[in-house]
NULODREN-117184 format. One record per residue (C-alpha): residue in one letter; x, y, z. Coordinates in steps of 0.001 Angstrom, whole numbers, padded with zeros to 6 digits, always signed. Layout:
N
AXYZ/...
END
This chain:
361
M-022438+067448-011710/L-021814+069354-009112/R-018805+071047-007216/H-018146+073130-004058/A-014071+073626-003490/I-012797+076425-001267/A-009093+076889-002340/P-007080+076780+001439/S-004666+079433+002325/R-002145+077789+004402/R-001056+074073+004928/Y-002080+072286+001432/T-000162+070780-001112/K-000133+071480-005051/A-001596+067555-006701/S-000022+067423-010419/H-003210+066410-012339/D-001132+064000-013810/V-000114+061949-010876/V-003829+062325-010096/R-005647+060903-013147/H-003389+058075-013442/P-004824+055630-014421/R-002047+053230-013506/L-001826+054371-010306/T-004177+053469-006977/S-005241+055713-004552/D-002453+054046-001916/A+000314+055132-004607/K-001167+058729-005010/I-001725+059596-001648/L+002149+057691-000387/L+003021+060536-003392/L+001279+062813-001552/Y+001730+062886+001579/V+006252+062504+000620/Q+005090+065581-001870/G+003773+068009+001184/L+007005+066805+003422/T+009205+069199+005167/A+013091+068564+004176/E+013618+067297+007764/S+011127+064702+007806/A+011626+063290+004142/N+014840+061694+005061/R+013135+059016+007055/P+012250+055363+003971/L+009676+055380+001974/S+007782+052106+004248/E+008131+054637+007711/H+005360+057416+005743/A+003324+054553+004171/R+003476+052680+007838/K+001759+056025+009288/L-001002+056589+006779/G-002198+052615+007506/I-000667+051594+003684/T+001506+047739+005364/G+001854+044462+003750/R+000297+043843+000982/A-000934+047447+000068/Y+002245+048564+000776/Q+003976+046225-001914/K+001794+047099-004806/A+001443+050800-004310/K+005926+051124-003662/E+006000+048914-007246/L+003519+050637-009316/L+005241+053990-008111/A+008910+052090-009679/V+007065+050842-013123/N+006204+054020-014261/G+008958+056008-013051/F+007918+058006-009364/L+010192+056042-007602/H+014000+055221-007762/E+015923+052956-005529/R+019931+052655-005763/R+021777+050030-003508/E+025297+052346-002736/Q+028232+050859+000088/G+029159+054018+002417/V+032160+054679+003456/R+032255+052135+006246/G+031683+049182+003794/L+027196+049472+004908/W+025486+049092+002148/A+022505+051146+001961/T+018575+051927+000135/A+018526+055548-001167/Q+015446+056292-002420/L+014044+059070-005115/L+010110+059969-005317/S+008971+062671-007478/N+005683+063698-008402/V+006362+063428-012512/S+007891+060141-013997/L+011591+060448-015122/T+013485+057876-016569/P+017126+056239-014842/A+019294+058397-016467/E+017160+061284-015470/A+017204+060304-012132/A+020730+059718-011455/T+020402+064030-012789/V+018438+064630-010422/C+020615+062706-007473/L+024025+064222-009230/G+022521+067982-008889/R+021590+068175-005167/A+025250+066556-004177/S+026274+069975-006064/E+024189+072075-004004/G+026620+071643-000844/S+024992+071680+002309/E+022043+072760+000730/A+020481+069079+000082/P+020338+067037+003426/E+022485+064991+004916/T+019929+061805+004084/A+018141+062606+000990/M+016376+060328-000419/C+018077+060519-003534/P+019757+057362-005296/G+023469+057664-005790/A+024339+061062-004255/P+027068+061260-002231/D+027492+062233+001184/P+029013+065737+001493/A+029781+064794+005369/V+031843+061700+004978/G+034582+061060+002906/E+035442+058837-000201/P+035385+055245+000448/A+038582+053079+000423/I+039788+051917-003075/G+038926+048545-003586/G+036061+045989-002867/P+035487+044544-000093/V+037946+041674+001166/D+037627+038424+004293/R+038680+040178+007317/V+042744+037953+008076/V+043108+035666+010864/G+045870+034473+012820/G+049472+034767+011783/Q+050365+035661+014588/L+052984+034431+017298/P+050988+034827+021077/V+052776+037819+024357/D+055545+035045+026290/E+053030+036324+029363/E+050371+034730+027446/R+051660+031569+026447/E+050691+029854+029957/K+046687+029439+030655/N+045106+031879+032912/S+043435+030189+035775/P+041383+031929+038633/H+043003+029043+041172/P+045966+028654+041230/P+047020+025165+041773/S+047401+023866+045098/E+051808+022925+046312/A+052374+019555+045452/K+052502+016619+048130/P+056089+014791+048244/D+055524+011716+047544/P+055050+009349+050878/V+057900+006756+051241/P+056841+003504+049416/A+057301+000429+052394/P+059217-002479+051234/A+057360-005371+049250/P+057463-008389+050905/V+059559-011383+050204/P+057752-014280+048759/D+058312-017367+050456/P+059673-019956+048001/E+057883-023183+049669/V+054861-021077+049831/K+052376-021106+046605/P+050357-018574+045179/D+046604-019182+044784/P+045614-019165+041058/V+043633-016061+039663/P+040458-017706+038365/A+040041-016204+034762/P+036625-013661+034762/E+033722-015454+033274/V+032636-014269+029999/K+028962-013980+029429/P+027866-015096+025988/E+025175-012886+024348/P+022039-014063+024723/G+020694-015644+021718/A+022843-017677+019687/A+026492-018565+020088/P+028966-015791+018299/G+030152-016911+015031/A+027076-019022+014637/P+024595-018201+011416/L+021202-017006+012486/P+017865-018886+011955/P+016481-017296+008610/D+013107-016132+010089/V+015426-014380+013356/A+017821-013005+011287/E+014840-011632+008831/G+013418-010612+012142/E+016024-008710+012830/R+016797-006775+010282/V+013052-005295+010403/L+013750-004173+014084/L+016673-002390+012258/S+015025-001112+009989/L+012409+001325+011836/R+015017+003778+012671/H+014462+004341+008691/A+009868+004879+009545/C+010094+006678+013350/R+013423+008482+015008/E+011625+007387+018396/L+012485+003899+017231/Y+016017+004191+016927/L+017600-000285+018155/G+021653-000961+018016/A+022726-004086+016714/K+022654-005488+020441/E+019369-004708+021422/A+017579-005946+018222/R+019072-009057+018661/T+017706-009671+022211/L+014064-008890+020459/A+014796-010583+017234/A+013651-014128+018548/L+010209-012094+019731/A+009853-010834+015832/A+010345-014327+014791/E+007707-015470+016296/W+005687-013257+014057/L+006739-014320+011654/R+006336-017841+011448/R+002742-017278+012278/G+002099-016013+009081/I+002637-011823+009346/T+005027-010591+006327/A+008430-008113+007266/A+005698-005146+005506/Q+002797-006174+008371/L+005003-006773+011117/R+006664-002863+009923/R+003288-001404+009818/V+002144-002745+013265/L+005047-001951+015063/T+005686+001506+013448/S+001371+002290+013805/E-000273+004725+016787/L+002614+005635+019047/P+001957+007231+021814/D+001163+010961+021846/G+004072+012003+024784/G+006601+009424+022366/V+008497+006779+022746/R+010183+006975+025849/S+012369+003860+025618/A+012127+002193+021916/V+013509-001025+023548/G+010868-001691+025995/F+007892+000268+023568/L+008613-002545+021025/R+009268-005679+023451/Y+005511-004651+025072/R+003909-004827+021337/L+005325-007706+020303/V+004816-009578+023061/H+000562-008146+024012/K+000341-007807+019804/L+001272-011032+018835/P-001292-012444+016912/E-002522-016467+017364/E-001748-018865+016017/P-002553-020493+012432/R-005594-023297+013006/P-004757-025958+010657/E-006743-026206+007602/V-009715-029099+008253/P-009744-031007+005204/A-013254-031853+003453/P-015225-034977+004081/K-014844-036522+000965/P-018906-036981-000381/V-019895-040519-000416/V-020367-042071-003569/A-024029-044532-003050/A-023630-047960-005104/M-025651-048238-008663/I-029110-050067-007420/P-031972-051696-009803/C-034518-048531-010302/A-038120-050190-009288/G-040188-048464-011523/P-042419-049891-015040/G-040462-050883-018040/E-036741-052652-018308/E-034278-053157-015239/H-031750-050195-015390/L-029569-048849-012674/F-029603-046146-010838/R-027509-044147-008211/P-029889-043151-005415/V-028933-039671-003612/R-031414-039824-000403/G-032230-043710-000347/E-034641-043866-003507/E-036095-046825-005153/L-036929-044947-008485/C-034823-042762-010361/G-035291-039741-011723/P-038006-040272-014898/C-039969-043003-013215/G-040074-041074-009742/R-041386-038414-011942/V-044421-040010-013565/E-044919-041816-010657/A-045627-038520-008569/R-047701-037188-011861/R-049591-040402-011241/F-050165-039937-007694/W-051570-036315-008349/L-054022-037515-010510/R-055367-040451-008338/Q-055856-037808-005992/R-057929-035226-008483/E-060214-037801-009505/L-061049-038803-005285/A-062035-034788-004736/E-063858-034739-007875/G-065938-037760-006721/Q-066649-035833-003572/P-070075-034156-003011/A-070010-030255-002789/P-069666-028998+000655/L-072604-027241+002061/P-073353-023232+002495/W-072059-022173+005611/R-076497-021502+006795/E-076532-025116+006630/R-073749-026276+008612/F-074358-023627+010989/A-078110-025411+011119/A-076568-028149+011221/V-074190-027578+014413/N-077000-025835+016563/G-080360-027263+015399/P-083461-026164+013673/R-084321-022338+014054/A-087020-021869+016798/E-090325-020010+015800/P-091379-017810+017463/C-094371-016826+019095/
END
């Protein structure tokens, strides 16, 4: 391997071989460490993430590089509370691996330098020389209340003062009722009964079950929330579904499936439309199958002793006698076919149809 290197005369950073040849540091972690090492004192008081962002190391790559630097002792972080109670994270990045005790010693040494250390140095645990010591004690909650209002603020201020009260008009004298004229009786207000069953009367079982199904729709879809009176008005329609053989689970599935894309504007109107227009047909009564007609026993017309059988298609022979008769029939047909002469060849049949062939002249 050939190598050629020219040592720069300015603007360079001395890199330790322990950092460059570290087996557990990635390239992003090494570049970030060398970049921060070459910064000036004025530029070093910024968080490590900002320097990584300038190098294009963001996201998971930055988190991985930061984790490797912290695990191998090059990066040390510590959260501390300032004089005003604000919490901040101090960072110490070194080009050699340090233990937590060594990092604390470095921070104490930088704090002892006083004004030589930057105001916001990247060092955990180093006190700020520009501010004093924080208050004694831990943070407590703010106490609210316990003070009486000022006398001038007890009344509510209003931008518009109230108008002056007008004097009450003198009431007119009440008319003296005539004892001879009887007043007209005031008609009692008409009370309209709720639709459905009378109040206090128990509902039919199917109507009560339909009402329970409608009230349970709120658990499946919040858009189908019904009140007690709304469910009572639709209970009769739901009961009709149950009377036609639809179970409560099937009815709930039909009412909650395939809802509009834009949402349900009115739960009562939507459910009434679906209960009316998707009502299944009434179950047809089952027609009983006709009973098979059993024929009476008749005597067999075959030879042999007289015996009875039950005909199926109007036959006169029983099964065994019918098979014997069929065998005899085909034997007679075979004898008749064997007694007939053999068929003529096609040439002779052709000559018999068209006549004898004429001889050439």
